[in-house]
Biopython code that builds the backbone (N, CA, C, O; Angstrom):
import numpy as np
from Bio.PDB.StructureBuilder import StructureBuilder

atoms = [
    (1, "MET", "N", (-57.826, -19.670, -26.677)),
    (1, "MET", "CA", (-57.426, -18.906, -27.847)),
    (1, "MET", "C", (-58.661, -18.344, -28.540)),
    (1, "MET", "O", (-59.775, -18.822, -28.328)),
    (2, "PRO", "N", (-58.456, -17.338, -29.357)),
    (2, "PRO", "CA", (-59.602, -16.714, -30.041)),
    (2, "PRO", "C", (-60.379, -17.687, -30.914)),
    (2, "PRO", "O", (-59.840, -18.670, -31.424)),
    (3, "LYS", "N", (-61.665, -17.381, -31.070)),
    (3, "LYS", "CA", (-62.553, -18.160, -31.927)),
    (3, "LYS", "C", (-62.889, -17.309, -33.144)),
    (3, "LYS", "O", (-63.392, -16.194, -33.005)),
    (4, "TYR", "N", (-62.615, -17.826, -34.321)),
    (4, "TYR", "CA", (-62.833, -17.097, -35.571)),
    (4, "TYR", "C", (-64.245, -17.352, -36.084)),
    (4, "TYR", "O", (-64.848, -18.381, -35.778)),
    (5, "ASP", "N", (-64.769, -16.407, -36.869)),
    (5, "ASP", "CA", (-66.092, -16.580, -37.466)),
    (5, "ASP", "C", (-66.006, -17.532, -38.663)),
    (5, "ASP", "O", (-64.948, -18.098, -38.940)),
    (6, "SER", "N", (-67.124, -17.703, -39.365)),
    (6, "SER", "CA", (-67.168, -18.649, -40.486)),
    (6, "SER", "C", (-66.235, -18.250, -41.636)),
    (6, "SER", "O", (-65.880, -19.088, -42.465)),
    (7, "ALA", "N", (-65.838, -16.974, -41.686)),
    (7, "ALA", "CA", (-64.891, -16.510, -42.703)),
    (7, "ALA", "C", (-63.447, -16.607, -42.209)),
    (7, "ALA", "O", (-62.517, -16.250, -42.932)),
    (8, "GLY", "N", (-63.260, -17.092, -40.975)),
    (8, "GLY", "CA", (-61.918, -17.218, -40.428)),
    (8, "GLY", "C", (-61.368, -15.925, -39.857)),
    (8, "GLY", "O", (-60.153, -15.759, -39.749)),
    (9, "LEU", "N", (-62.266, -14.995, -39.485)),
    (9, "LEU", "CA", (-61.849, -13.683, -39.004)),
    (9, "LEU", "C", (-62.376, -13.396, -37.606)),
    (9, "LEU", "O", (-63.339, -14.013, -37.151)),
    (10, "LEU", "N", (-61.732, -12.454, -36.933)),
    (10, "LEU", "CA", (-62.257, -11.877, -35.703)),
    (10, "LEU", "C", (-61.947, -10.394, -35.708)),
    (10, "LEU", "O", (-61.006, -9.947, -36.363)),
    (11, "SER", "N", (-62.738, -9.641, -34.979)),
    (11, "SER", "CA", (-62.569, -8.184, -34.907)),
    (11, "SER", "C", (-61.449, -7.846, -33.942)),
    (11, "SER", "O", (-61.262, -8.507, -32.920)),
    (12, "ALA", "N", (-60.705, -6.799, -34.286)),
    (12, "ALA", "CA", (-59.639, -6.309, -33.418)),
    (12, "ALA", "C", (-59.795, -4.802, -33.249)),
    (12, "ALA", "O", (-59.712, -4.043, -34.215)),
    (13, "VAL", "N", (-60.019, -4.387, -32.025)),
    (13, "VAL", "CA", (-60.093, -2.968, -31.683)),
    (13, "VAL", "C", (-58.694, -2.551, -31.268)),
    (13, "VAL", "O", (-58.079, -3.187, -30.412)),
    (14, "VAL", "N", (-58.188, -1.481, -31.872)),
    (14, "VAL", "CA", (-56.832, -1.018, -31.592)),
    (14, "VAL", "C", (-56.925, 0.229, -30.715)),
    (14, "VAL", "O", (-57.563, 1.218, -31.077)),
    (15, "GLN", "N", (-56.279, 0.158, -29.564)),
    (15, "GLN", "CA", (-56.363, 1.211, -28.563)),
    (15, "GLN", "C", (-54.962, 1.707, -28.218)),
    (15, "GLN", "O", (-54.035, 0.911, -28.061)),
    (16, "ASP", "N", (-54.814, 3.024, -28.103)),
    (16, "ASP", "CA", (-53.545, 3.620, -27.695)),
    (16, "ASP", "C", (-53.267, 3.216, -26.249)),
    (16, "ASP", "O", (-54.077, 3.494, -25.365)),
    (17, "ALA", "N", (-52.141, 2.571, -26.001)),
    (17, "ALA", "CA", (-51.816, 2.093, -24.660)),
    (17, "ALA", "C", (-51.626, 3.235, -23.667)),
    (17, "ALA", "O", (-51.877, 3.063, -22.474)),
    (18, "ALA", "N", (-51.190, 4.385, -24.139)),
    (18, "ALA", "CA", (-50.925, 5.512, -23.242)),
    (18, "ALA", "C", (-52.183, 6.309, -22.905)),
    (18, "ALA", "O", (-52.365, 6.726, -21.761)),
    (19, "THR", "N", (-53.048, 6.521, -23.891)),
    (19, "THR", "CA", (-54.202, 7.399, -23.683)),
    (19, "THR", "C", (-55.526, 6.657, -23.545)),
    (19, "THR", "O", (-56.486, 7.198, -22.996)),
    (20, "GLY", "N", (-55.584, 5.430, -24.036)),
    (20, "GLY", "CA", (-56.838, 4.682, -24.036)),
    (20, "GLY", "C", (-57.725, 5.005, -25.224)),
    (20, "GLY", "O", (-58.800, 4.422, -25.361)),
    (21, "ASP", "N", (-57.302, 5.921, -26.088)),
    (21, "ASP", "CA", (-58.101, 6.289, -27.261)),
    (21, "ASP", "C", (-58.212, 5.107, -28.224)),
    (21, "ASP", "O", (-57.242, 4.383, -28.446)),
    (22, "VAL", "N", (-59.404, 4.921, -28.793)),
    (22, "VAL", "CA", (-59.587, 3.910, -29.830)),
    (22, "VAL", "C", (-59.047, 4.495, -31.134)),
    (22, "VAL", "O", (-59.482, 5.561, -31.569)),
    (23, "LEU", "N", (-58.108, 3.800, -31.748)),
    (23, "LEU", "CA", (-57.454, 4.294, -32.958)),
    (23, "LEU", "C", (-58.069, 3.726, -34.234)),
    (23, "LEU", "O", (-58.209, 4.446, -35.223)),
    (24, "MET", "N", (-58.432, 2.463, -34.226)),
    (24, "MET", "CA", (-58.977, 1.830, -35.423)),
    (24, "MET", "C", (-59.604, 0.494, -35.062)),
    (24, "MET", "O", (-59.423, -0.012, -33.955)),
    (25, "VAL", "N", (-60.333, -0.065, -35.998)),
    (25, "VAL", "CA", (-60.887, -1.412, -35.892)),
    (25, "VAL", "C", (-60.543, -2.125, -37.191)),
    (25, "VAL", "O", (-60.699, -1.565, -38.276)),
    (26, "ALA", "N", (-60.076, -3.354, -37.074)),
    (26, "ALA", "CA", (-59.709, -4.127, -38.259)),
    (26, "ALA", "C", (-60.029, -5.593, -37.989)),
    (26, "ALA", "O", (-60.535, -5.943, -36.923)),
    (27, "PHE", "N", (-59.730, -6.440, -38.959)),
    (27, "PHE", "CA", (-59.981, -7.865, -38.823)),
    (27, "PHE", "C", (-58.662, -8.618, -38.808)),
    (27, "PHE", "O", (-57.690, -8.222, -39.451)),
    (28, "MET", "N", (-58.652, -9.708, -38.063)),
    (28, "MET", "CA", (-57.480, -10.578, -38.005)),
    (28, "MET", "C", (-57.913, -12.003, -38.331)),
    (28, "MET", "O", (-59.006, -12.438, -37.969)),
    (29, "ASP", "N", (-57.035, -12.713, -39.019)),
    (29, "ASP", "CA", (-57.204, -14.150, -39.195)),
    (29, "ASP", "C", (-56.065, -14.814, -38.418)),
    (29, "ASP", "O", (-55.284, -14.128, -37.759)),
    (30, "ALA", "N", (-55.968, -16.130, -38.491)),
    (30, "ALA", "CA", (-54.938, -16.835, -37.728)),
    (30, "ALA", "C", (-53.530, -16.385, -38.129)),
    (30, "ALA", "O", (-52.652, -16.263, -37.275)),
    (31, "GLU", "N", (-53.315, -16.141, -39.416)),
    (31, "GLU", "CA", (-52.001, -15.696, -39.898)),
    (31, "GLU", "C", (-51.640, -14.325, -39.323)),
    (31, "GLU", "O", (-50.501, -14.105, -38.910)),
    (32, "ALA", "N", (-52.604, -13.408, -39.297)),
    (32, "ALA", "CA", (-52.360, -12.066, -38.759)),
    (32, "ALA", "C", (-52.082, -12.117, -37.262)),
    (32, "ALA", "O", (-51.206, -11.415, -36.757)),
    (33, "LEU", "N", (-52.836, -12.953, -36.563)),
    (33, "LEU", "CA", (-52.613, -13.076, -35.126)),
    (33, "LEU", "C", (-51.228, -13.647, -34.839)),
    (33, "LEU", "O", (-50.531, -13.161, -33.949)),
    (34, "GLU", "N", (-50.833, -14.655, -35.570)),
    (34, "GLU", "CA", (-49.512, -15.248, -35.365)),
    (34, "GLU", "C", (-48.401, -14.242, -35.695)),
    (34, "GLU", "O", (-47.421, -14.142, -34.957)),
    (35, "ALA", "N", (-48.548, -13.501, -36.794)),
    (35, "ALA", "CA", (-47.545, -12.487, -37.159)),
    (35, "ALA", "C", (-47.464, -11.405, -36.094)),
    (35, "ALA", "O", (-46.374, -10.938, -35.765)),
    (36, "THR", "N", (-48.602, -11.005, -35.556)),
    (36, "THR", "CA", (-48.624, -9.993, -34.494)),
    (36, "THR", "C", (-47.956, -10.525, -33.237)),
    (36, "THR", "O", (-47.162, -9.825, -32.609)),
    (37, "ARG", "N", (-48.270, -11.739, -32.876)),
    (37, "ARG", "CA", (-47.679, -12.329, -31.674)),
    (37, "ARG", "C", (-46.165, -12.482, -31.813)),
    (37, "ARG", "O", (-45.432, -12.240, -30.854)),
    (38, "SER", "N", (-45.694, -12.872, -32.974)),
    (38, "SER", "CA", (-44.262, -13.136, -33.139)),
    (38, "SER", "C", (-43.435, -11.862, -33.306)),
    (38, "SER", "O", (-42.280, -11.823, -32.882)),
    (39, "THR", "N", (-44.005, -10.819, -33.916)),
    (39, "THR", "CA", (-43.248, -9.584, -34.157)),
    (39, "THR", "C", (-43.553, -8.474, -33.161)),
    (39, "THR", "O", (-42.779, -7.526, -33.021)),
    (40, "ARG", "N", (-44.689, -8.595, -32.465)),
    (40, "ARG", "CA", (-45.197, -7.548, -31.550)),
    (40, "ARG", "C", (-45.515, -6.253, -32.303)),
    (40, "ARG", "O", (-45.547, -5.176, -31.706)),
    (41, "GLU", "N", (-45.751, -6.360, -33.615)),
    (41, "GLU", "CA", (-46.255, -5.265, -34.440)),
    (41, "GLU", "C", (-47.560, -5.733, -35.064)),
    (41, "GLU", "O", (-47.675, -6.882, -35.490)),
    (42, "ALA", "N", (-48.554, -4.832, -35.116)),
    (42, "ALA", "CA", (-49.896, -5.217, -35.546)),
    (42, "ALA", "C", (-49.955, -5.608, -37.017)),
    (42, "ALA", "O", (-49.496, -4.877, -37.895)),
    (43, "HIS", "N", (-50.526, -6.768, -37.259)),
    (43, "HIS", "CA", (-50.816, -7.292, -38.595)),
    (43, "HIS", "C", (-52.306, -7.582, -38.660)),
    (43, "HIS", "O", (-52.910, -7.967, -37.659)),
    (44, "PHE", "N", (-52.891, -7.402, -39.815)),
    (44, "PHE", "CA", (-54.321, -7.613, -39.979)),
    (44, "PHE", "C", (-54.581, -8.383, -41.267)),
    (44, "PHE", "O", (-53.678, -8.604, -42.074)),
    (45, "HIS", "N", (-55.827, -8.782, -41.438)),
    (45, "HIS", "CA", (-56.259, -9.400, -42.685)),
    (45, "HIS", "C", (-57.009, -8.343, -43.484)),
    (45, "HIS", "O", (-58.012, -7.806, -43.014)),
    (46, "SER", "N", (-56.541, -8.047, -44.666)),
    (46, "SER", "CA", (-57.226, -7.093, -45.541)),
    (46, "SER", "C", (-58.339, -7.825, -46.274)),
    (46, "SER", "O", (-58.080, -8.693, -47.108)),
    (47, "ARG", "N", (-59.573, -7.471, -45.959)),
    (47, "ARG", "CA", (-60.696, -8.103, -46.646)),
    (47, "ARG", "C", (-60.751, -7.672, -48.106)),
    (47, "ARG", "O", (-61.138, -8.469, -48.961)),
    (48, "SER", "N", (-60.377, -6.438, -48.414)),
    (48, "SER", "CA", (-60.435, -5.968, -49.806)),
    (48, "SER", "C", (-59.380, -6.634, -50.678)),
    (48, "SER", "O", (-59.638, -6.914, -51.849)),
    (49, "ARG", "N", (-58.198, -6.893, -50.128)),
    (49, "ARG", "CA", (-57.119, -7.535, -50.884)),
    (49, "ARG", "C", (-57.059, -9.043, -50.654)),
    (49, "ARG", "O", (-56.417, -9.774, -51.408)),
    (50, "GLY", "N", (-57.739, -9.494, -49.601)),
    (50, "GLY", "CA", (-57.734, -10.915, -49.279)),
    (50, "GLY", "C", (-56.379, -11.435, -48.856)),
    (50, "GLY", "O", (-56.017, -12.571, -49.160)),
    (51, "THR", "N", (-55.621, -10.593, -48.148)),
    (51, "THR", "CA", (-54.269, -10.985, -47.789)),
    (51, "THR", "C", (-53.850, -10.361, -46.459)),
    (51, "THR", "O", (-54.523, -9.481, -45.922)),
    (52, "LEU", "N", (-52.736, -10.835, -45.955)),
    (52, "LEU", "CA", (-52.129, -10.301, -44.739)),
    (52, "LEU", "C", (-51.520, -8.935, -45.021)),
    (52, "LEU", "O", (-50.915, -8.731, -46.073)),
    (53, "TRP", "N", (-51.674, -7.987, -44.081)),
    (53, "TRP", "CA", (-50.958, -6.720, -44.192)),
    (53, "TRP", "C", (-50.484, -6.258, -42.829)),
    (53, "TRP", "O", (-51.183, -6.378, -41.823)),
    (54, "LYS", "N", (-49.283, -5.730, -42.831)),
    (54, "LYS", "CA", (-48.700, -5.160, -41.623)),
    (54, "LYS", "C", (-49.053, -3.686, -41.594)),
    (54, "LYS", "O", (-48.759, -2.959, -42.543)),
    (55, "LYS", "N", (-49.672, -3.242, -40.531)),
    (55, "LYS", "CA", (-50.021, -1.830, -40.402)),
    (55, "LYS", "C", (-48.734, -1.009, -40.438)),
    (55, "LYS", "O", (-47.821, -1.237, -39.645)),
    (56, "GLY", "N", (-48.670, -0.065, -41.352)),
    (56, "GLY", "CA", (-47.509, 0.803, -41.478)),
    (56, "GLY", "C", (-46.429, 0.281, -42.397)),
    (56, "GLY", "O", (-45.339, 0.849, -42.454)),
    (57, "GLU", "N", (-46.715, -0.812, -43.134)),
    (57, "GLU", "CA", (-45.676, -1.388, -43.995)),
    (57, "GLU", "C", (-45.216, -0.419, -45.075)),
    (57, "GLU", "O", (-44.069, -0.503, -45.515)),
    (58, "THR", "N", (-46.073, 0.498, -45.518)),
    (58, "THR", "CA", (-45.643, 1.485, -46.516)),
    (58, "THR", "C", (-45.462, 2.873, -45.905)),
    (58, "THR", "O", (-44.585, 3.624, -46.334)),
    (59, "SER", "N", (-46.270, 3.222, -44.918)),
    (59, "SER", "CA", (-46.204, 4.562, -44.322)),
    (59, "SER", "C", (-45.168, 4.687, -43.218)),
    (59, "SER", "O", (-44.712, 5.790, -42.916)),
    (60, "GLY", "N", (-44.795, 3.568, -42.617)),
    (60, "GLY", "CA", (-43.906, 3.610, -41.461)),
    (60, "GLY", "C", (-44.648, 3.801, -40.146)),
    (60, "GLY", "O", (-44.037, 3.782, -39.078)),
    (61, "ASN", "N", (-45.953, 3.983, -40.218)),
    (61, "ASN", "CA", (-46.760, 4.212, -39.021)),
    (61, "ASN", "C", (-47.181, 2.880, -38.390)),
    (61, "ASN", "O", (-48.367, 2.557, -38.315)),
    (62, "VAL", "N", (-46.187, 2.121, -37.943)),
    (62, "VAL", "CA", (-46.458, 0.817, -37.352)),
    (62, "VAL", "C", (-47.102, 0.978, -35.980)),
    (62, "VAL", "O", (-47.038, 2.037, -35.355)),
    (63, "LEU", "N", (-47.720, -0.100, -35.539)),
    (63, "LEU", "CA", (-48.351, -0.157, -34.224)),
    (63, "LEU", "C", (-47.616, -1.206, -33.397)),
    (63, "LEU", "O", (-47.742, -2.402, -33.660)),
    (64, "LYS", "N", (-46.856, -0.771, -32.410)),
    (64, "LYS", "CA", (-46.127, -1.678, -31.519)),
    (64, "LYS", "C", (-47.108, -2.196, -30.470)),
    (64, "LYS", "O", (-47.667, -1.412, -29.702)),
    (65, "VAL", "N", (-47.317, -3.487, -30.435)),
    (65, "VAL", "CA", (-48.311, -4.090, -29.555)),
    (65, "VAL", "C", (-47.713, -4.352, -28.176)),
    (65, "VAL", "O", (-46.706, -5.046, -28.038)),
    (66, "GLU", "N", (-48.359, -3.777, -27.154)),
    (66, "GLU", "CA", (-47.935, -3.992, -25.778)),
    (66, "GLU", "C", (-48.728, -5.098, -25.099)),
    (66, "GLU", "O", (-48.203, -5.834, -24.263)),
    (67, "GLU", "N", (-50.009, -5.206, -25.473)),
    (67, "GLU", "CA", (-50.865, -6.194, -24.818)),
    (67, "GLU", "C", (-52.004, -6.567, -25.755)),
    (67, "GLU", "O", (-52.492, -5.736, -26.521)),
    (68, "MET", "N", (-52.420, -7.824, -25.686)),
    (68, "MET", "CA", (-53.582, -8.285, -26.455)),
    (68, "MET", "C", (-54.581, -8.882, -25.481)),
    (68, "MET", "O", (-54.253, -9.777, -24.703)),
    (69, "LEU", "N", (-55.804, -8.374, -25.534)),
    (69, "LEU", "CA", (-56.880, -8.860, -24.683)),
    (69, "LEU", "C", (-57.916, -9.549, -25.548)),
    (69, "LEU", "O", (-58.142, -9.152, -26.691)),
    (70, "VAL", "N", (-58.550, -10.584, -25.004)),
    (70, "VAL", "CA", (-59.612, -11.289, -25.723)),
    (70, "VAL", "C", (-60.891, -11.147, -24.898)),
    (70, "VAL", "O", (-60.851, -11.198, -23.669)),
    (71, "ASP", "N", (-62.027, -10.969, -25.581)),
    (71, "ASP", "CA", (-63.293, -10.792, -24.863)),
    (71, "ASP", "C", (-63.813, -12.124, -24.325)),
    (71, "ASP", "O", (-63.242, -13.183, -24.586)),
    (72, "CYS", "N", (-64.903, -12.048, -23.570)),
    (72, "CYS", "CA", (-65.453, -13.220, -22.888)),
    (72, "CYS", "C", (-65.903, -14.318, -23.838)),
    (72, "CYS", "O", (-65.865, -15.493, -23.473)),
    (73, "ASP", "N", (-66.329, -13.968, -25.047)),
    (73, "ASP", "CA", (-66.738, -14.964, -26.043)),
    (73, "ASP", "C", (-65.570, -15.437, -26.896)),
    (73, "ASP", "O", (-65.724, -16.342, -27.716)),
    (74, "GLN", "N", (-64.422, -14.840, -26.711)),
    (74, "GLN", "CA", (-63.190, -15.162, -27.428)),
    (74, "GLN", "C", (-63.282, -14.899, -28.928)),
    (74, "GLN", "O", (-62.564, -15.520, -29.712)),
    (75, "ASP", "N", (-64.175, -13.968, -29.335)),
    (75, "ASP", "CA", (-64.317, -13.679, -30.764)),
    (75, "ASP", "C", (-63.950, -12.241, -31.130)),
    (75, "ASP", "O", (-64.221, -11.795, -32.246)),
    (76, "ALA", "N", (-63.341, -11.522, -30.203)),
    (76, "ALA", "CA", (-62.881, -10.154, -30.473)),
    (76, "ALA", "C", (-61.655, -9.872, -29.609)),
    (76, "ALA", "O", (-61.524, -10.382, -28.496)),
    (77, "LEU", "N", (-60.768, -9.050, -30.151)),
    (77, "LEU", "CA", (-59.545, -8.680, -29.444)),
    (77, "LEU", "C", (-59.471, -7.175, -29.242)),
    (77, "LEU", "O", (-60.066, -6.399, -29.991)),
    (78, "VAL", "N", (-58.732, -6.781, -28.221)),
    (78, "VAL", "CA", (-58.297, -5.402, -28.055)),
    (78, "VAL", "C", (-56.776, -5.447, -28.090)),
    (78, "VAL", "O", (-56.146, -6.168, -27.317)),
    (79, "LEU", "N", (-56.191, -4.662, -29.003)),
    (79, "LEU", "CA", (-54.738, -4.532, -29.067)),
    (79, "LEU", "C", (-54.364, -3.198, -28.450)),
    (79, "LEU", "O", (-54.769, -2.150, -28.952)),
    (80, "LYS", "N", (-53.605, -3.220, -27.381)),
    (80, "LYS", "CA", (-53.103, -1.988, -26.774)),
    (80, "LYS", "C", (-51.742, -1.727, -27.386)),
    (80, "LYS", "O", (-50.823, -2.537, -27.263)),
    (81, "VAL", "N", (-51.626, -0.575, -28.053)),
    (81, "VAL", "CA", (-50.453, -0.317, -28.892)),
    (81, "VAL", "C", (-49.804, 1.022, -28.584)),
    (81, "VAL", "O", (-50.384, 1.895, -27.938)),
    (82, "ARG", "N", (-48.588, 1.146, -29.068)),
    (82, "ARG", "CA", (-47.861, 2.423, -29.103)),
    (82, "ARG", "C", (-47.723, 2.761, -30.586)),
    (82, "ARG", "O", (-46.919, 2.143, -31.285)),
    (83, "PRO", "N", (-48.498, 3.737, -31.075)),
    (83, "PRO", "CA", (-48.438, 4.069, -32.505)),
    (83, "PRO", "C", (-47.191, 4.883, -32.845)),
    (83, "PRO", "O", (-46.762, 5.737, -32.069)),
    (84, "ALA", "N", (-46.616, 4.606, -34.013)),
    (84, "ALA", "CA", (-45.451, 5.345, -34.497)),
    (84, "ALA", "C", (-45.852, 6.528, -35.370)),
    (84, "ALA", "O", (-44.998, 7.173, -35.978)),
    (85, "GLY", "N", (-47.147, 6.812, -35.432)),
    (85, "GLY", "CA", (-47.665, 7.903, -36.247)),
    (85, "GLY", "C", (-49.165, 7.770, -36.325)),
    (85, "GLY", "O", (-49.759, 7.033, -35.539)),
    (86, "PRO", "N", (-49.798, 8.469, -37.260)),
    (86, "PRO", "CA", (-51.243, 8.373, -37.409)),
    (86, "PRO", "C", (-51.687, 6.938, -37.677)),
    (86, "PRO", "O", (-51.022, 6.201, -38.406)),
    (87, "ALA", "N", (-52.809, 6.549, -37.086)),
    (87, "ALA", "CA", (-53.332, 5.198, -37.305)),
    (87, "ALA", "C", (-54.211, 5.129, -38.553)),
    (87, "ALA", "O", (-54.320, 4.075, -39.179)),
    (88, "CYS", "N", (-54.833, 6.241, -38.912)),
    (88, "CYS", "CA", (-55.777, 6.252, -40.032)),
    (88, "CYS", "C", (-55.066, 6.513, -41.359)),
    (88, "CYS", "O", (-54.121, 7.299, -41.425)),
    (89, "HIS", "N", (-55.533, 5.844, -42.412)),
    (89, "HIS", "CA", (-54.938, 6.041, -43.739)),
    (89, "HIS", "C", (-55.169, 7.459, -44.260)),
    (89, "HIS", "O", (-54.521, 7.873, -45.221)),
    (90, "THR", "N", (-56.093, 8.214, -43.633)),
    (90, "THR", "CA", (-56.338, 9.609, -44.038)),
    (90, "THR", "C", (-55.309, 10.563, -43.456)),
    (90, "THR", "O", (-55.263, 11.735, -43.829)),
    (91, "GLY", "N", (-54.479, 10.061, -42.538)),
    (91, "GLY", "CA", (-53.509, 10.907, -41.849)),
    (91, "GLY", "C", (-53.995, 11.369, -40.493)),
    (91, "GLY", "O", (-53.251, 12.017, -39.756)),
    (92, "ALA", "N", (-55.231, 11.046, -40.152)),
    (92, "ALA", "CA", (-55.762, 11.393, -38.833)),
    (92, "ALA", "C", (-55.150, 10.461, -37.787)),
    (92, "ALA", "O", (-54.817, 9.313, -38.083)),
    (93, "ARG", "N", (-55.009, 10.957, -36.590)),
    (93, "ARG", "CA", (-54.446, 10.161, -35.501)),
    (93, "ARG", "C", (-55.250, 8.888, -35.273)),
    (93, "ARG", "O", (-54.683, 7.820, -35.042)),
    (94, "SER", "N", (-56.571, 9.006, -35.338)),
    (94, "SER", "CA", (-57.495, 7.894, -35.141)),
    (94, "SER", "C", (-58.448, 7.824, -36.324)),
    (94, "SER", "O", (-58.742, 8.845, -36.947)),
    (95, "CYS", "N", (-58.927, 6.639, -36.635)),
    (95, "CYS", "CA", (-59.950, 6.499, -37.674)),
    (95, "CYS", "C", (-61.283, 7.089, -37.215)),
    (95, "CYS", "O", (-62.171, 7.331, -38.032)),
    (96, "PHE", "N", (-61.423, 7.319, -35.918)),
    (96, "PHE", "CA", (-62.663, 7.854, -35.348)),
    (96, "PHE", "C", (-62.514, 9.352, -35.099)),
    (96, "PHE", "O", (-62.472, 9.801, -33.954)),
    (97, "TYR", "N", (-62.436, 10.117, -36.186)),
    (97, "TYR", "CA", (-62.234, 11.557, -36.097)),
    (97, "TYR", "C", (-63.493, 12.352, -36.444)),
    (97, "TYR", "O", (-63.451, 13.580, -36.525)),
    (98, "ARG", "N", (-64.622, 11.648, -36.652)),
    (98, "ARG", "CA", (-65.900, 12.316, -36.950)),
    (98, "ARG", "C", (-66.987, 11.758, -36.038)),
    (98, "ARG", "O", (-66.906, 10.630, -35.554)),
    (99, "ARG", "N", (-68.000, 12.579, -35.824)),
    (99, "ARG", "CA", (-69.157, 12.126, -35.061)),
    (99, "ARG", "C", (-70.397, 12.316, -35.918)),
    (99, "ARG", "O", (-70.411, 13.138, -36.834)),
    (100, "ILE", "N", (-71.435, 11.552, -35.616)),
    (100, "ILE", "CA", (-72.713, 11.724, -36.311)),
    (100, "ILE", "C", (-73.350, 12.981, -35.754)),
    (100, "ILE", "O", (-73.496, 13.130, -34.541)),
    (101, "ASP", "N", (-73.726, 13.881, -36.642)),
    (101, "ASP", "CA", (-74.292, 15.172, -36.259)),
    (101, "ASP", "C", (-75.547, 15.394, -37.099)),
    (101, "ASP", "O", (-75.464, 15.813, -38.254)),
    (102, "GLY", "N", (-76.702, 15.112, -36.516)),
    (102, "GLY", "CA", (-77.943, 15.212, -37.272)),
    (102, "GLY", "C", (-77.951, 14.176, -38.364)),
    (102, "GLY", "O", (-77.831, 12.982, -38.090)),
    (103, "ASP", "N", (-78.094, 14.617, -39.610)),
    (103, "ASP", "CA", (-78.110, 13.709, -40.753)),
    (103, "ASP", "C", (-76.754, 13.623, -41.449)),
    (103, "ASP", "O", (-76.644, 13.054, -42.535)),
    (104, "GLY", "N", (-75.731, 14.184, -40.826)),
    (104, "GLY", "CA", (-74.410, 14.185, -41.466)),
    (104, "GLY", "C", (-73.308, 13.845, -40.483)),
    (104, "GLY", "O", (-73.559, 13.320, -39.399)),
    (105, "LEU", "N", (-72.091, 14.153, -40.879)),
    (105, "LEU", "CA", (-70.917, 13.911, -40.051)),
    (105, "LEU", "C", (-70.229, 15.238, -39.766)),
    (105, "LEU", "O", (-70.221, 16.139, -40.605)),
    (106, "ALA", "N", (-69.661, 15.347, -38.588)),
    (106, "ALA", "CA", (-68.916, 16.551, -38.216)),
    (106, "ALA", "C", (-67.553, 16.116, -37.691)),
    (106, "ALA", "O", (-67.460, 15.172, -36.908)),
    (107, "LYS", "N", (-66.511, 16.795, -38.115)),
    (107, "LYS", "CA", (-65.163, 16.484, -37.662)),
    (107, "LYS", "C", (-65.030, 16.858, -36.186)),
    (107, "LYS", "O", (-65.519, 17.899, -35.747)),
    (108, "ILE", "N", (-64.366, 15.997, -35.441)),
    (108, "ILE", "CA", (-64.128, 16.235, -34.028)),
    (108, "ILE", "C", (-62.900, 17.117, -33.907)),
    (108, "ILE", "O", (-61.876, 16.848, -34.534)),
    (109, "ASP", "N", (-62.996, 18.165, -33.108)),
    (109, "ASP", "CA", (-61.824, 19.016, -32.844)),
    (109, "ASP", "C", (-60.931, 18.308, -31.860)),
    (109, "ASP", "O", (-61.375, 17.855, -30.806)),
    (110, "THR", "N", (-59.646, 18.217, -32.222)),
    (110, "THR", "CA", (-58.696, 17.547, -31.323)),
    (110, "THR", "C", (-57.627, 18.498, -30.871)),
    (110, "THR", "O", (-56.740, 18.113, -30.110)),
]
sb = StructureBuilder()
sb.init_structure("model")
sb.init_model(0)
sb.init_chain("A")
sb.init_seg("    ")
for serial, (resi, resn, name, xyz) in enumerate(atoms, 1):
    if name == "N":
        sb.init_residue(resn, " ", resi, " ")
    sb.init_atom(name, np.array(xyz, "f"), 0.0, 1.0, " ", f" {name:<3s}", serial, name[0])
structure = sb.get_structure()
């Protein structure tokens, strides 16, 4: 089973199961992992609120989890998901919609 850090968290990379695109990165604690496993919808630990949150609980843009992978050190996960809408709170399909361009950021054309 996963190994949590001293704060009780591990990193979770969220990947579109159909395209392989990385959609977001978030943190999970034991409660979030259990909620994700039992519902097959992605749950995370909100560090800013200090609580459990279900992705899409207000927007409807839930992430249906098809597979969960754990890395060799057991301290990070990859969630392969089917998104019901944009993954990013900005409305972008992915949280990774910009690239570093010189000393600034440039939006990626999709």
